[in-house]
A tleap script that builds the chain and sets N, CA, C and O, in Angstrom:
source leaprc.protein.ff14SB
mol = sequence {
  NMET THR SER THR LEU LYS ILE ASN THR LEU
  THR GLY VAL SER THR ALA GLY SER ILE SER
  VAL THR GLY GLU GLY ASN SER THR PRO THR
  ASN LEU GLN GLN GLY LEU ALA LYS SER TRP
  ILE ASN PHE ASP GLY ALA VAL ILE ASP SER
  SER THR ASN LEU THR GLY VAL ARG ASP SER
  PHE ASN ILE ALA SER SER VAL ASP VAL THR
  ILE GLY LYS HIE LYS ALA ASN TYR THR ASN
  PRO MET ALA ASN ILE ASN TYR VAL ALA MET
  VAL ALA SER GLY ALA VAL ASP ASP VAL GLU
  SER THR ARG ASP GLU GLU ILE MET GLN LEU
  THR THR ALA LEU VAL LYS VAL HIE ILE TYR
  HIE THR GLN ASP GLU SER GLY ARG ASP GLU
  GLY TYR VAL GLY ILE THR VAL ASN GLY ASP
  LEU CALA
}
set mol.1.N position { -23.762 -27.822 11.468 }
set mol.1.CA position { -23.147 -27.035 12.998 }
set mol.1.C position { -22.327 -26.111 12.631 }
set mol.1.O position { -21.506 -26.451 11.779 }
set mol.2.N position { -22.282 -24.813 13.086 }
set mol.2.CA position { -21.264 -23.926 12.841 }
set mol.2.C position { -20.379 -23.699 14.366 }
set mol.2.O position { -20.868 -24.033 15.445 }
set mol.3.N position { -19.284 -23.202 14.256 }
set mol.3.CA position { -18.380 -22.941 15.312 }
set mol.3.C position { -17.775 -21.560 15.121 }
set mol.3.O position { -17.487 -21.093 14.019 }
set mol.4.N position { -17.593 -20.902 16.372 }
set mol.4.CA position { -16.941 -19.581 16.463 }
set mol.4.C position { -15.894 -19.416 17.071 }
set mol.4.O position { -15.916 -19.710 18.266 }
set mol.5.N position { -14.817 -18.976 16.575 }
set mol.5.CA position { -13.682 -18.978 17.365 }
set mol.5.C position { -12.976 -17.558 17.888 }
set mol.5.O position { -12.204 -16.963 17.136 }
set mol.6.N position { -13.210 -17.174 18.898 }
set mol.6.CA position { -12.994 -15.778 19.372 }
set mol.6.C position { -11.547 -15.694 20.186 }
set mol.6.O position { -11.389 -16.220 21.288 }
set mol.7.N position { -10.487 -14.934 19.459 }
set mol.7.CA position { -9.243 -14.835 20.392 }
set mol.7.C position { -8.807 -13.299 20.034 }
set mol.7.O position { -9.289 -12.507 19.225 }
set mol.8.N position { -7.871 -13.198 20.812 }
set mol.8.CA position { -7.165 -11.928 20.713 }
set mol.8.C position { -5.775 -11.857 20.217 }
set mol.8.O position { -5.214 -10.802 19.920 }
set mol.9.N position { -5.247 -13.035 20.143 }
set mol.9.CA position { -3.858 -13.329 20.010 }
set mol.9.C position { -3.692 -14.585 18.975 }
set mol.9.O position { -4.319 -15.592 19.301 }
set mol.10.N position { -3.084 -14.639 18.020 }
set mol.10.CA position { -2.710 -16.022 17.390 }
set mol.10.C position { -0.935 -15.895 17.578 }
set mol.10.O position { -0.292 -14.910 17.214 }
set mol.11.N position { -0.358 -17.104 18.213 }
set mol.11.CA position { 0.843 -17.253 18.375 }
set mol.11.C position { 1.184 -18.758 17.889 }
set mol.11.O position { 0.640 -19.762 18.351 }
set mol.12.N position { 2.331 -18.747 16.720 }
set mol.12.CA position { 2.796 -20.054 16.464 }
set mol.12.C position { 3.403 -21.045 17.507 }
set mol.12.O position { 4.059 -20.549 18.423 }
set mol.13.N position { 3.262 -22.264 17.460 }
set mol.13.CA position { 3.695 -23.090 18.580 }
set mol.13.C position { 5.326 -23.089 18.324 }
set mol.13.O position { 6.010 -22.875 19.324 }
set mol.14.N position { 5.986 -23.303 17.115 }
set mol.14.CA position { 7.422 -23.510 17.296 }
set mol.14.C position { 7.932 -22.142 17.028 }
set mol.14.O position { 8.919 -21.877 17.714 }
set mol.15.N position { 7.525 -21.151 16.186 }
set mol.15.CA position { 8.027 -19.853 16.040 }
set mol.15.C position { 6.836 -18.840 16.293 }
set mol.15.O position { 5.876 -18.862 15.523 }
set mol.16.N position { 6.881 -17.829 17.505 }
set mol.16.CA position { 5.881 -17.105 17.660 }
set mol.16.C position { 5.183 -16.308 16.465 }
set mol.16.O position { 3.958 -16.192 16.446 }
set mol.17.N position { 5.897 -15.826 15.587 }
set mol.17.CA position { 5.487 -14.892 14.434 }
set mol.17.C position { 5.284 -15.874 13.284 }
set mol.17.O position { 5.476 -15.366 12.179 }
set mol.18.N position { 4.983 -17.003 13.287 }
set mol.18.CA position { 4.697 -17.775 11.946 }
set mol.18.C position { 3.865 -18.642 12.259 }
set mol.18.O position { 4.018 -19.434 13.189 }
set mol.19.N position { 2.851 -18.585 11.483 }
set mol.19.CA position { 1.565 -19.412 11.676 }
set mol.19.C position { 1.220 -19.944 10.310 }
set mol.19.O position { 1.223 -19.150 9.369 }
set mol.20.N position { 0.930 -21.188 10.114 }
set mol.20.CA position { 0.779 -21.684 8.461 }
set mol.20.C position { -0.702 -22.108 8.570 }
set mol.20.O position { -1.204 -22.596 9.583 }
set mol.21.N position { -1.286 -21.886 7.510 }
set mol.21.CA position { -2.771 -22.032 7.190 }
set mol.21.C position { -2.777 -22.939 6.001 }
set mol.21.O position { -1.864 -22.883 5.178 }
set mol.22.N position { -3.726 -23.731 5.890 }
set mol.22.CA position { -3.897 -24.750 4.585 }
set mol.22.C position { -4.536 -23.751 3.626 }
set mol.22.O position { -5.483 -23.026 3.929 }
set mol.23.N position { -3.834 -23.788 2.257 }
set mol.23.CA position { -4.019 -23.036 1.324 }
set mol.23.C position { -5.325 -23.350 0.456 }
set mol.23.O position { -6.189 -24.051 0.981 }
set mol.24.N position { -5.483 -22.956 -0.614 }
set mol.24.CA position { -6.784 -23.269 -1.396 }
set mol.24.C position { -6.519 -24.850 -1.967 }
set mol.24.O position { -5.473 -25.332 -2.401 }
set mol.25.N position { -7.570 -25.343 -1.837 }
set mol.25.CA position { -7.619 -26.905 -2.433 }
set mol.25.C position { -7.340 -27.879 -1.530 }
set mol.25.O position { -7.309 -29.055 -1.893 }
set mol.26.N position { -7.090 -27.498 -0.180 }
set mol.26.CA position { -6.698 -28.317 1.047 }
set mol.26.C position { -5.300 -28.896 0.650 }
set mol.26.O position { -5.110 -30.099 0.830 }
set mol.27.N position { -4.436 -28.214 0.188 }
set mol.27.CA position { -3.140 -28.860 -0.307 }
set mol.27.C position { -1.832 -28.273 0.227 }
set mol.27.O position { -1.064 -28.828 1.012 }
set mol.28.N position { -1.707 -27.110 -0.303 }
set mol.28.CA position { -0.185 -26.394 0.137 }
set mol.28.C position { -0.274 -25.555 1.305 }
set mol.28.O position { -1.035 -24.594 1.191 }
set mol.29.N position { 0.399 -25.713 2.530 }
set mol.29.CA position { 0.230 -24.853 3.652 }
set mol.29.C position { 0.937 -23.360 3.004 }
set mol.29.O position { 1.845 -23.285 2.176 }
set mol.30.N position { 0.244 -22.308 3.633 }
set mol.30.CA position { 0.595 -20.842 3.274 }
set mol.30.C position { 0.859 -20.298 4.537 }
set mol.30.O position { 0.139 -20.579 5.495 }
set mol.31.N position { 1.904 -19.480 4.642 }
set mol.31.CA position { 2.483 -18.885 5.938 }
set mol.31.C position { 1.409 -17.464 6.064 }
set mol.31.O position { 1.471 -16.549 5.243 }
set mol.32.N position { 0.655 -17.469 6.971 }
set mol.32.CA position { -0.314 -16.282 7.383 }
set mol.32.C position { 0.549 -14.953 7.482 }
set mol.32.O position { 0.099 -14.047 6.781 }
set mol.33.N position { 1.511 -14.693 8.090 }
set mol.33.CA position { 2.344 -13.511 8.000 }
set mol.33.C position { 2.671 -12.746 6.840 }
set mol.33.O position { 2.533 -11.542 6.623 }
set mol.34.N position { 3.276 -13.960 5.909 }
set mol.34.CA position { 3.619 -13.563 4.686 }
set mol.34.C position { 2.575 -13.121 3.739 }
set mol.34.O position { 2.895 -12.414 2.784 }
set mol.35.N position { 1.451 -13.454 3.913 }
set mol.35.CA position { 0.331 -13.152 2.893 }
set mol.35.C position { -0.208 -11.847 3.415 }
set mol.35.O position { -0.965 -11.284 2.625 }
set mol.36.N position { -0.027 -11.323 4.394 }
set mol.36.CA position { -0.783 -10.170 4.809 }
set mol.36.C position { -0.126 -8.824 4.278 }
set mol.36.O position { 1.102 -8.741 4.272 }
set mol.37.N position { -1.034 -7.605 3.764 }
set mol.37.CA position { -0.403 -6.496 3.503 }
set mol.37.C position { 0.214 -5.942 4.729 }
set mol.37.O position { -0.264 -5.976 5.862 }
set mol.38.N position { 1.229 -5.479 4.390 }
set mol.38.CA position { 1.867 -4.670 5.645 }
set mol.38.C position { 1.607 -3.291 5.817 }
set mol.38.O position { 1.735 -2.684 6.881 }
set mol.39.N position { 1.143 -2.693 4.458 }
set mol.39.CA position { 0.833 -1.074 4.579 }
set mol.39.C position { -0.149 -1.057 3.388 }
set mol.39.O position { -0.076 -1.888 2.483 }
set mol.40.N position { -1.088 -0.053 3.429 }
set mol.40.CA position { -1.840 0.297 2.301 }
set mol.40.C position { -2.451 1.777 2.322 }
set mol.40.O position { -2.391 2.326 3.422 }
set mol.41.N position { -2.882 2.322 1.544 }
set mol.41.CA position { -3.360 3.732 1.550 }
set mol.41.C position { -4.323 3.848 0.465 }
set mol.41.O position { -4.023 3.445 -0.659 }
set mol.42.N position { -5.416 4.348 0.706 }
set mol.42.CA position { -6.529 5.073 -0.584 }
set mol.42.C position { -6.473 6.531 -0.261 }
set mol.42.O position { -6.786 6.965 0.848 }
set mol.43.N position { -6.115 7.191 -1.137 }
set mol.43.CA position { -6.190 8.927 -1.049 }
set mol.43.C position { -6.569 9.547 -2.349 }
set mol.43.O position { -6.624 8.952 -3.425 }
set mol.44.N position { -6.813 10.751 -2.146 }
set mol.44.CA position { -7.403 11.585 -3.068 }
set mol.44.C position { -6.174 12.288 -3.474 }
set mol.44.O position { -5.773 13.122 -2.663 }
set mol.45.N position { -5.361 12.103 -4.758 }
set mol.45.CA position { -4.338 12.624 -5.080 }
set mol.45.C position { -4.456 14.211 -5.544 }
set mol.45.O position { -3.478 14.941 -5.702 }
set mol.46.N position { -5.744 14.582 -5.721 }
set mol.46.CA position { -6.083 16.002 -6.262 }
set mol.46.C position { -6.394 16.901 -4.973 }
set mol.46.O position { -6.410 18.128 -5.071 }
set mol.47.N position { -6.593 16.370 -3.991 }
set mol.47.CA position { -6.862 17.013 -2.753 }
set mol.47.C position { -5.571 17.358 -2.071 }
set mol.47.O position { -4.877 16.401 -1.728 }
set mol.48.N position { -5.173 18.466 -1.839 }
set mol.48.CA position { -3.886 18.911 -1.072 }
set mol.48.C position { -4.142 19.841 -0.172 }
set mol.48.O position { -4.850 20.760 -0.585 }
set mol.49.N position { -3.748 19.906 1.072 }
set mol.49.CA position { -3.720 20.718 2.045 }
set mol.49.C position { -2.454 21.562 1.720 }
set mol.49.O position { -1.320 21.083 1.753 }
set mol.50.N position { -2.739 22.890 1.396 }
set mol.50.CA position { -1.529 23.701 1.101 }
set mol.50.C position { -0.750 23.879 2.283 }
set mol.50.O position { 0.454 24.103 2.150 }
set mol.51.N position { -1.280 23.810 3.470 }
set mol.51.CA position { -0.641 24.370 4.759 }
set mol.51.C position { 0.295 23.198 5.138 }
set mol.51.O position { 1.361 23.528 5.658 }
set mol.52.N position { 0.067 21.916 4.961 }
set mol.52.CA position { 0.692 20.789 5.333 }
set mol.52.C position { 1.338 20.036 4.177 }
set mol.52.O position { 2.290 19.265 4.292 }
set mol.53.N position { 0.740 20.336 3.108 }
set mol.53.CA position { 1.390 19.556 1.468 }
set mol.53.C position { 1.023 17.921 1.821 }
set mol.53.O position { 1.720 17.028 1.340 }
set mol.54.N position { -0.111 17.628 2.688 }
set mol.54.CA position { -0.589 16.155 2.750 }
set mol.54.C position { -1.790 16.086 1.773 }
set mol.54.O position { -2.523 17.031 1.481 }
set mol.55.N position { -1.872 14.794 1.309 }
set mol.55.CA position { -2.847 14.553 0.294 }
set mol.55.C position { -4.259 14.312 1.230 }
set mol.55.O position { -4.222 14.489 2.447 }
set mol.56.N position { -5.460 13.905 0.551 }
set mol.56.CA position { -6.553 13.623 1.028 }
set mol.56.C position { -6.788 12.242 1.282 }
set mol.56.O position { -7.515 11.522 0.596 }
set mol.57.N position { -6.020 11.830 2.489 }
set mol.57.CA position { -6.329 10.404 2.821 }
set mol.57.C position { -7.728 9.921 3.349 }
set mol.57.O position { -8.284 10.332 4.368 }
set mol.58.N position { -8.248 8.864 2.369 }
set mol.58.CA position { -9.681 8.434 2.865 }
set mol.58.C position { -9.305 7.472 4.191 }
set mol.58.O position { -9.825 7.567 5.303 }
set mol.59.N position { -8.312 6.566 3.800 }
set mol.59.CA position { -8.299 5.349 4.752 }
set mol.59.C position { -6.784 4.801 4.385 }
set mol.59.O position { -6.313 4.881 3.250 }
set mol.60.N position { -6.153 4.284 5.420 }
set mol.60.CA position { -4.913 3.549 5.318 }
set mol.60.C position { -4.450 2.704 6.396 }
set mol.60.O position { -5.117 2.667 7.430 }
set mol.61.N position { -3.459 2.063 6.295 }
set mol.61.CA position { -3.151 1.056 7.281 }
set mol.61.C position { -1.296 1.109 7.329 }
set mol.61.O position { -0.499 0.777 6.451 }
set mol.62.N position { -1.081 1.585 8.526 }
set mol.62.CA position { 0.337 1.472 8.681 }
set mol.62.C position { 1.076 2.668 7.983 }
set mol.62.O position { 2.291 2.636 7.787 }
set mol.63.N position { 0.361 3.621 7.654 }
set mol.63.CA position { 0.742 5.017 7.185 }
set mol.63.C position { 0.748 6.061 8.119 }
set mol.63.O position { -0.259 6.384 8.749 }
set mol.64.N position { 2.010 6.685 8.253 }
set mol.64.CA position { 2.082 8.234 9.254 }
set mol.64.C position { 1.664 9.236 8.252 }
set mol.64.O position { 0.743 9.991 8.563 }
set mol.65.N position { 2.147 9.329 7.243 }
set mol.65.CA position { 1.698 10.361 6.463 }
set mol.65.C position { 1.593 10.003 4.834 }
set mol.65.O position { 1.988 8.938 4.360 }
set mol.66.N position { 0.982 11.094 4.058 }
set mol.66.CA position { 0.919 10.960 2.862 }
set mol.66.C position { 1.275 12.426 2.236 }
set mol.66.O position { 0.622 13.415 2.569 }
set mol.67.N position { 2.236 12.488 1.411 }
set mol.67.CA position { 2.896 13.804 1.173 }
set mol.67.C position { 2.744 13.981 -0.150 }
set mol.67.O position { 3.153 13.065 -0.864 }
set mol.68.N position { 2.164 15.110 -0.765 }
set mol.68.CA position { 2.145 15.517 -2.229 }
set mol.68.C position { 3.650 16.200 -2.379 }
set mol.68.O position { 4.033 17.199 -1.771 }
set mol.69.N position { 4.465 15.361 -3.407 }
set mol.69.CA position { 5.741 15.936 -3.632 }
set mol.69.C position { 5.881 17.170 -4.649 }
set mol.69.O position { 6.532 18.207 -4.523 }
set mol.70.N position { 5.074 16.732 -5.679 }
set mol.70.CA position { 4.958 17.729 -6.853 }
set mol.70.C position { 3.455 17.127 -7.656 }
set mol.70.O position { 2.797 16.287 -7.043 }
set mol.71.N position { 3.071 17.508 -8.757 }
set mol.71.CA position { 2.090 17.124 -9.543 }
set mol.71.C position { 2.280 15.947 -9.947 }
set mol.71.O position { 3.224 15.814 -10.726 }
set mol.72.N position { 1.583 14.859 -9.627 }
set mol.72.CA position { 1.670 13.415 -9.892 }
set mol.72.C position { 2.726 12.662 -9.081 }
set mol.72.O position { 2.762 11.476 -9.408 }
set mol.73.N position { 3.468 12.945 -8.262 }
set mol.73.CA position { 4.315 12.455 -7.420 }
set mol.73.C position { 3.879 12.635 -5.916 }
set mol.73.O position { 3.733 13.737 -5.387 }
set mol.74.N position { 3.690 11.436 -5.297 }
set mol.74.CA position { 3.273 11.261 -3.967 }
set mol.74.C position { 4.280 10.433 -3.089 }
set mol.74.O position { 4.932 9.535 -3.622 }
set mol.75.N position { 4.426 10.734 -1.677 }
set mol.75.CA position { 5.116 9.870 -0.937 }
set mol.75.C position { 4.195 9.400 0.200 }
set mol.75.O position { 3.422 10.172 0.767 }
set mol.76.N position { 4.304 8.217 0.477 }
set mol.76.CA position { 3.710 7.650 1.787 }
set mol.76.C position { 4.743 7.075 2.762 }
set mol.76.O position { 5.474 6.168 2.366 }
set mol.77.N position { 4.820 7.412 3.659 }
set mol.77.CA position { 5.597 7.378 5.061 }
set mol.77.C position { 5.026 6.463 5.830 }
set mol.77.O position { 3.946 6.691 6.373 }
set mol.78.N position { 5.688 5.294 5.975 }
set mol.78.CA position { 5.182 4.111 7.035 }
set mol.78.C position { 5.188 4.501 8.315 }
set mol.78.O position { 5.996 5.404 8.531 }
set mol.79.N position { 4.497 4.095 9.348 }
set mol.79.CA position { 4.281 4.181 10.717 }
set mol.79.C position { 5.260 3.333 11.164 }
set mol.79.O position { 6.134 3.839 11.868 }
set mol.80.N position { 5.325 2.063 10.900 }
set mol.80.CA position { 6.343 0.974 11.190 }
set mol.80.C position { 7.008 0.678 9.986 }
set mol.80.O position { 6.392 0.355 8.970 }
set mol.81.N position { 8.375 0.782 10.053 }
set mol.81.CA position { 9.101 0.546 8.773 }
set mol.81.C position { 9.099 -0.960 8.345 }
set mol.81.O position { 8.545 -1.895 8.923 }
set mol.82.N position { 9.736 -0.975 7.369 }
set mol.82.CA position { 10.036 -2.314 6.450 }
set mol.82.C position { 11.251 -2.902 6.984 }
set mol.82.O position { 12.068 -2.148 7.512 }
set mol.83.N position { 11.505 -4.282 6.910 }
set mol.83.CA position { 12.807 -4.765 7.287 }
set mol.83.C position { 13.850 -4.394 6.510 }
set mol.83.O position { 14.922 -3.977 6.946 }
set mol.84.N position { 13.546 -4.544 5.293 }
set mol.84.CA position { 14.642 -4.105 4.065 }
set mol.84.C position { 13.942 -3.522 2.943 }
set mol.84.O position { 12.753 -3.247 3.099 }
set mol.85.N position { 14.482 -3.301 1.874 }
set mol.85.CA position { 13.926 -2.588 0.750 }
set mol.85.C position { 13.712 -3.848 -0.290 }
set mol.85.O position { 13.383 -3.514 -1.429 }
set mol.86.N position { 13.844 -5.116 -0.059 }
set mol.86.CA position { 13.128 -6.069 -0.867 }
set mol.86.C position { 11.849 -6.498 -0.575 }
set mol.86.O position { 11.560 -7.638 -0.211 }
set mol.87.N position { 11.040 -5.525 -0.745 }
set mol.87.CA position { 9.638 -5.773 -0.625 }
set mol.87.C position { 8.696 -5.305 -1.930 }
set mol.87.O position { 9.160 -4.676 -2.881 }
set mol.88.N position { 7.472 -5.666 -1.832 }
set mol.88.CA position { 6.590 -5.406 -3.125 }
set mol.88.C position { 5.914 -4.246 -2.830 }
set mol.88.O position { 5.493 -4.124 -1.680 }
set mol.89.N position { 5.714 -3.332 -3.661 }
set mol.89.CA position { 4.725 -2.192 -3.507 }
set mol.89.C position { 3.998 -1.859 -4.736 }
set mol.89.O position { 4.637 -1.573 -5.748 }
set mol.90.N position { 2.752 -1.872 -4.736 }
set mol.90.CA position { 1.937 -1.822 -6.050 }
set mol.90.C position { 0.954 -0.300 -5.956 }
set mol.90.O position { 0.412 0.206 -4.973 }
set mol.91.N position { 0.986 0.087 -7.180 }
set mol.91.CA position { 0.225 1.453 -6.771 }
set mol.91.C position { -0.988 1.419 -8.166 }
set mol.91.O position { -0.669 0.945 -9.257 }
set mol.92.N position { -2.106 1.887 -7.943 }
set mol.92.CA position { -3.366 2.039 -8.954 }
set mol.92.C position { -3.785 3.475 -8.721 }
set mol.92.O position { -3.742 4.122 -7.674 }
set mol.93.N position { -4.254 3.877 -10.080 }
set mol.93.CA position { -4.642 5.319 -9.945 }
set mol.93.C position { -5.781 5.316 -10.966 }
set mol.93.O position { -5.906 4.463 -11.844 }
set mol.94.N position { -6.694 6.473 -10.743 }
set mol.94.CA position { -7.773 6.733 -11.894 }
set mol.94.C position { -8.406 7.837 -11.342 }
set mol.94.O position { -8.128 8.332 -10.249 }
set mol.95.N position { -9.339 8.249 -12.182 }
set mol.95.CA position { -10.452 9.373 -11.905 }
set mol.95.C position { -11.566 8.902 -12.187 }
set mol.95.O position { -11.602 8.168 -13.175 }
set mol.96.N position { -12.605 9.109 -11.572 }
set mol.96.CA position { -14.008 8.637 -11.723 }
set mol.96.C position { -14.686 9.271 -13.109 }
set mol.96.O position { -15.398 8.613 -13.868 }
set mol.97.N position { -14.369 10.531 -13.278 }
set mol.97.CA position { -14.903 11.309 -14.431 }
set mol.97.C position { -14.106 11.205 -15.619 }
set mol.97.O position { -14.508 11.870 -16.574 }
set mol.98.N position { -13.076 10.528 -15.775 }
set mol.98.CA position { -11.930 10.526 -16.696 }
set mol.98.C position { -11.957 9.108 -17.530 }
set mol.98.O position { -11.579 8.068 -16.991 }
set mol.99.N position { -12.413 9.144 -18.826 }
set mol.99.CA position { -12.537 7.639 -19.330 }
set mol.99.C position { -11.292 7.476 -20.526 }
set mol.99.O position { -11.335 6.537 -21.321 }
set mol.100.N position { -10.470 8.234 -20.551 }
set mol.100.CA position { -9.050 7.932 -21.171 }
set mol.100.C position { -8.328 7.085 -20.186 }
set mol.100.O position { -8.449 6.971 -18.967 }
set mol.101.N position { -7.491 6.485 -21.114 }
set mol.101.CA position { -6.555 5.216 -20.214 }
set mol.101.C position { -5.233 5.688 -20.529 }
set mol.101.O position { -4.452 4.747 -20.677 }
set mol.102.N position { -4.673 6.916 -20.694 }
set mol.102.CA position { -3.432 7.289 -20.968 }
set mol.102.C position { -2.754 7.616 -19.793 }
set mol.102.O position { -1.883 8.483 -19.858 }
set mol.103.N position { -3.001 7.075 -18.735 }
set mol.103.CA position { -2.152 7.362 -17.348 }
set mol.103.C position { -1.305 6.026 -17.107 }
set mol.103.O position { -1.664 4.957 -17.600 }
set mol.104.N position { -0.301 6.139 -16.414 }
set mol.104.CA position { 0.596 5.022 -16.030 }
set mol.104.C position { 1.063 5.539 -14.474 }
set mol.104.O position { 1.098 6.715 -14.110 }
set mol.105.N position { 1.342 4.579 -13.816 }
set mol.105.CA position { 2.046 4.554 -12.439 }
set mol.105.C position { 3.469 3.787 -12.464 }
set mol.105.O position { 3.734 2.745 -13.063 }
set mol.106.N position { 4.253 4.524 -11.713 }
set mol.106.CA position { 5.705 3.658 -11.488 }
set mol.106.C position { 6.018 3.902 -9.675 }
set mol.106.O position { 5.660 4.852 -8.978 }
set mol.107.N position { 6.659 2.897 -9.352 }
set mol.107.CA position { 7.202 3.021 -8.007 }
set mol.107.C position { 8.452 3.804 -8.413 }
set mol.107.O position { 9.128 3.393 -9.357 }
set mol.108.N position { 8.794 4.919 -7.741 }
set mol.108.CA position { 10.086 5.813 -7.901 }
set mol.108.C position { 11.128 5.563 -6.938 }
set mol.108.O position { 12.293 5.558 -7.336 }
set mol.109.N position { 10.894 5.377 -5.860 }
set mol.109.CA position { 11.563 4.761 -4.460 }
set mol.109.C position { 11.115 4.068 -3.541 }
set mol.109.O position { 9.972 4.211 -3.107 }
set mol.110.N position { 11.884 3.279 -3.138 }
set mol.110.CA position { 11.445 2.320 -1.799 }
set mol.110.C position { 12.608 2.367 -0.970 }
set mol.110.O position { 13.707 1.975 -1.363 }
set mol.111.N position { 12.368 2.898 0.312 }
set mol.111.CA position { 13.159 2.731 1.354 }
set mol.111.C position { 12.254 2.050 2.370 }
set mol.111.O position { 11.032 1.941 2.261 }
set mol.112.N position { 13.121 1.539 3.520 }
set mol.112.CA position { 12.427 0.988 4.868 }
set mol.112.C position { 11.359 1.801 5.482 }
set mol.112.O position { 10.502 1.404 6.271 }
set mol.113.N position { 11.535 3.063 4.988 }
set mol.113.CA position { 10.626 3.995 5.861 }
set mol.113.C position { 9.362 4.728 5.000 }
set mol.113.O position { 8.488 5.417 5.527 }
set mol.114.N position { 9.480 4.388 3.396 }
set mol.114.CA position { 8.612 5.094 2.439 }
set mol.114.C position { 8.571 4.493 1.289 }
set mol.114.O position { 9.524 3.870 0.820 }
set mol.115.N position { 7.371 4.644 0.697 }
set mol.115.CA position { 7.511 4.394 -0.920 }
set mol.115.C position { 7.189 5.803 -1.706 }
set mol.115.O position { 6.320 6.563 -1.279 }
set mol.116.N position { 7.911 6.076 -2.814 }
set mol.116.CA position { 7.409 7.425 -3.450 }
set mol.116.C position { 6.823 6.820 -4.937 }
set mol.116.O position { 7.429 5.877 -5.445 }
set mol.117.N position { 5.682 7.366 -5.583 }
set mol.117.CA position { 5.138 6.910 -6.705 }
set mol.117.C position { 5.216 8.115 -7.502 }
set mol.117.O position { 5.456 9.223 -7.022 }
set mol.118.N position { 4.990 7.856 -8.846 }
set mol.118.CA position { 4.815 8.952 -9.955 }
set mol.118.C position { 3.346 8.303 -10.696 }
set mol.118.O position { 3.014 7.122 -10.802 }
set mol.119.N position { 2.745 9.345 -11.079 }
set mol.119.CA position { 1.412 8.995 -11.849 }
set mol.119.C position { 1.504 10.137 -12.981 }
set mol.119.O position { 1.486 11.339 -12.713 }
set mol.120.N position { 1.595 9.660 -14.151 }
set mol.120.CA position { 1.830 10.246 -15.197 }
set mol.120.C position { 1.130 10.059 -16.600 }
set mol.120.O position { 0.778 8.914 -16.883 }
set mol.121.N position { 0.877 11.146 -17.568 }
set mol.121.CA position { 0.598 10.743 -18.854 }
set mol.121.C position { 1.506 9.977 -19.681 }
set mol.121.O position { 2.710 10.223 -19.763 }
set mol.122.N position { 0.805 8.879 -20.401 }
set mol.122.CA position { 1.894 8.085 -20.988 }
set mol.122.C position { 2.470 8.696 -22.256 }
set mol.122.O position { 3.522 8.282 -22.742 }
set mol.123.N position { 1.711 9.760 -22.818 }
set mol.123.CA position { 2.188 10.147 -24.047 }
set mol.123.C position { 3.483 11.248 -24.009 }
set mol.123.O position { 4.411 11.345 -24.811 }
set mol.124.N position { 3.209 12.029 -22.800 }
set mol.124.CA position { 4.294 13.086 -22.574 }
set mol.124.C position { 4.858 13.246 -21.042 }
set mol.124.O position { 5.286 14.274 -20.518 }
set mol.125.N position { 4.744 12.029 -20.514 }
set mol.125.CA position { 4.954 11.891 -19.020 }
set mol.125.C position { 4.846 13.054 -18.256 }
set mol.125.O position { 5.679 13.311 -17.387 }
set mol.126.N position { 3.880 13.793 -18.505 }
set mol.126.CA position { 3.336 14.917 -17.512 }
set mol.126.C position { 2.653 14.637 -16.285 }
set mol.126.O position { 1.513 14.182 -16.380 }
set mol.127.N position { 3.178 14.838 -15.074 }
set mol.127.CA position { 2.306 14.500 -13.774 }
set mol.127.C position { 1.001 14.568 -13.856 }
set mol.127.O position { 0.502 15.399 -14.615 }
set mol.128.N position { 0.214 13.727 -13.107 }
set mol.128.CA position { -1.451 13.810 -12.960 }
set mol.128.C position { -1.762 13.675 -11.449 }
set mol.128.O position { -1.353 12.670 -10.868 }
set mol.129.N position { -2.324 14.438 -10.905 }
set mol.129.CA position { -3.036 14.265 -9.460 }
set mol.129.C position { -4.333 13.664 -9.688 }
set mol.129.O position { -5.318 14.386 -9.838 }
set mol.130.N position { -4.409 12.498 -9.725 }
set mol.130.CA position { -5.740 11.531 -9.742 }
set mol.130.C position { -6.417 11.656 -8.367 }
set mol.130.O position { -5.935 11.881 -7.257 }
set mol.131.N position { -7.770 11.428 -8.801 }
set mol.131.CA position { -8.760 11.457 -7.809 }
set mol.131.C position { -8.577 10.093 -6.898 }
set mol.131.O position { -8.752 10.102 -5.679 }
set mol.132.N position { -8.306 9.246 -7.439 }
set mol.132.CA position { -8.164 7.985 -6.719 }
set mol.132.C position { -6.611 7.398 -6.879 }
set mol.132.O position { -6.099 7.188 -7.979 }
set mol.133.N position { -5.956 7.171 -5.624 }
set mol.133.CA position { -4.432 6.742 -5.708 }
set mol.133.C position { -4.621 5.550 -4.671 }
set mol.133.O position { -5.195 5.759 -3.603 }
set mol.134.N position { -4.160 4.380 -4.987 }
set mol.134.CA position { -4.174 3.260 -3.837 }
set mol.134.C position { -2.632 2.726 -3.970 }
set mol.134.O position { -2.019 2.641 -5.034 }
set mol.135.N position { -2.134 2.386 -2.688 }
set mol.135.CA position { -0.838 1.799 -2.676 }
set mol.135.C position { -0.967 0.741 -1.805 }
set mol.135.O position { -1.549 0.882 -0.729 }
set mol.136.N position { -0.458 -0.365 -2.177 }
set mol.136.CA position { -0.279 -1.674 -1.281 }
set mol.136.C position { 1.104 -2.238 -1.103 }
set mol.136.O position { 1.919 -2.273 -2.025 }
set mol.137.N position { 1.308 -2.614 -0.059 }
set mol.137.CA position { 2.972 -2.928 0.329 }
set mol.137.C position { 2.898 -4.490 1.012 }
set mol.137.O position { 2.371 -4.729 2.098 }
set mol.138.N position { 3.490 -5.410 0.204 }
set mol.138.CA position { 3.888 -6.640 1.126 }
set mol.138.C position { 5.267 -6.759 1.194 }
set mol.138.O position { 6.066 -6.294 0.381 }
set mol.139.N position { 5.540 -7.453 2.276 }
set mol.139.CA position { 7.086 -7.883 2.725 }
set mol.139.C position { 7.072 -8.072 4.186 }
set mol.139.O position { 6.073 -8.396 4.828 }
set mol.140.N position { 8.316 -7.837 4.699 }
set mol.140.CA position { 8.448 -8.067 6.044 }
set mol.140.C position { 8.719 -6.829 6.714 }
set mol.140.O position { 9.480 -5.987 6.236 }
set mol.141.N position { 8.035 -6.672 7.964 }
set mol.141.CA position { 8.212 -5.467 8.865 }
set mol.141.C position { 9.648 -5.696 9.436 }
set mol.141.O position { 10.290 -6.738 9.303 }
set mol.142.N position { 10.052 -4.583 10.086 }
set mol.142.CA position { 11.231 -4.606 10.719 }
set mol.142.C position { 10.955 -5.000 12.167 }
set mol.142.O position { 11.884 -5.093 12.969 }
savepdb mol mol.pdb
quit
C-alpha cells in the first residue's frame, strides 16, 4: 500500500523553522532546513552579455544576478542574503570539448550578499571563462 502526502507548508511543532527527519539507516535525526541548499546557479561563463556584463545563466535558485567581473572571475548576487559569512560555497567548472584537467577553482570572496569565484589555469593562474560553472551554497539565510 502506498500513501501520498500533499501539503503546501511544513512547520515544526516546537520551533516553526526547524523540522527533524530520520537520517539514513533509521538512526540519527537530521535537521531538514540545515540540509537544504540555500542558493545555487548553473551558468555558461563563456557567454557574456556585453551590455549588462551578465553571464549566460541556465538555471538558478536564490540568485538575483551573475556578473562577469573579468576573465575567469564571476560574481553571483543572492536574492535573499545569508545570515552571516560562516557558510559554505562550492564551485565546479569545466568545458565539454576540453579534455585537459589543468583548471582549478577558488572562492575569492564571501559576503552575506554574494559569492565571487575565480576559475584559472593551474600552471600560470590565467583566468578561464568555462562553458560550465556551478556554484552551490549551504548555510543559514538571514
